[in-house]
N, C-alpha and C positions, 0 to 999 in steps of 0.2 A: 505494501498498501503506497501511496507516493506521501509525501512528508504534510503538504498541505491540507491534502484531505483527511489526514491523524490529526493532524493538531484539529480544525474544523470542529470533525466530530466530535473531539474529546472538551472541547471549549463549548459546542454549543449544545450538547444532549450527554457527556460522560465525563463533567468532572467529579460526582462522586468516584468512578471509578480511575480515572487517569492520580487522584490522590490514591487510591489504597494500593493501585499497584505501587509508588511511587513509594508508599512506605513496604510493600514486601522487597522493592531491590535495595530501598536504606537498611533494611535487617540480614539483607544477602551477602552484599556488597558494602566495599565502602566506597562515599562518594564525598570527592574532597567538594566544599561550594568555592569558587573562586571570586563570586562577587552575588553575594547575598542579596531576597529579594527590593530593589530596588525600585521608587517611582521617578519616573520622568516625564519628557513630555514628547510627542513625537508630530510631523508635519503628515496631515492624512493629501495624498495625491490621488486625482481623479483627472476620467479624461475628458473632456468636452466633446461630446459627440455631433456637433456642426463642424470643426475644424477639426477634429481630430486631435486637439494640442492633450498636454498635461497640464494643471496650474493646481496647485494647493490651497484647498479648499479650508484649513484650520486647523487647529493643534489638537489632540488629545491627550488626556492621563492614562499612564501605561504603569505597568509593572516588568521589571525584566529580571532576571535570576541566569546567575551562569553557575553551571556543576561540571565535575571531570569525572569520571565514573574509568578507570586505567588509563587506557593511553588518549579514551576519545574525552572529546567536550561537549556538552551541549547547554542551548541555550531555549531558556523559557519567556513568553513574551505575550500582556495580555492586557486588551482594555480596563480601563480604570483597575481599582486597592484590592487586588488578588494575590495574597501573597506565595496561599496554598494552590492554589492552580498555578500561577508564574512557576515555585519549583520543583510543581511535581511534570509540568510539564520541557522543562531542562532535564528533568532525572531524563525525563522518557528519550527524546531525542539523543542522550547520551549512551542509552541502551540500545536505540537501532543505529545509528553509529558505531559501538561495539561490537555489531553484530551479534551482540549475549542471547543465550536460548531463550531467556526468560520475552522477548521480543516475539518467537512466534506465539505463544499466549496468550501475549495483548494482541495480537493480530485477529486472533478465532474471537476474540471479546469487543476487534476493533469492528468485524462482519459483523456481526449481532446490531450495534449500533448504527452504523448505517445503512439495516433494513428499519431499525425504529427511523433513524433520521427523514430517511425517503418516506413514511408513511408519518411522519410531524409535517412533513410538507407537503403531504398531499390534502390531510386535512386543513390547513393552513389556504392551501390554493382552492378547496371547496369553500370553505368560509367566507373568502375573496370573492371568489364564483357567486353566492348565491344573498350577495347584497351589491351586485355589480347592476347597474340600470344598463337596461336597453334604450337607446335613443330613438330605435325604429318604431316602437310601441308610442311612442310620447309624440310621434307627428299629428300637426291639428288637424 
């Protein structure tokens, strides 16, 4: 599973699973905290649709953590203040970079989370469709 999808799933619907998995890794391996959870600001860049140019829409508060497991570094960045999730994401990132056997276990959990995520997205889509106005029926 790709890093961006893995991170998205853990942030969107797998916060509890990420923290529990990180605790298991902390009990099994020596995790060196390079940078403890730290608050910061980052600029959010988006693409303007007409000219396809990039511009900065503003700043957002983030929590960033960096850890090291064996020879691999991991980084965890989340929007707003969430030290536990940031630390857990950094640990999970390092687990995958180090290619530890626990990564295969997490892959199975992530597949289940992906199914739940798609179900949640489908529910949201249905909810939006129910409230959508059909302007064709509003003709005078």
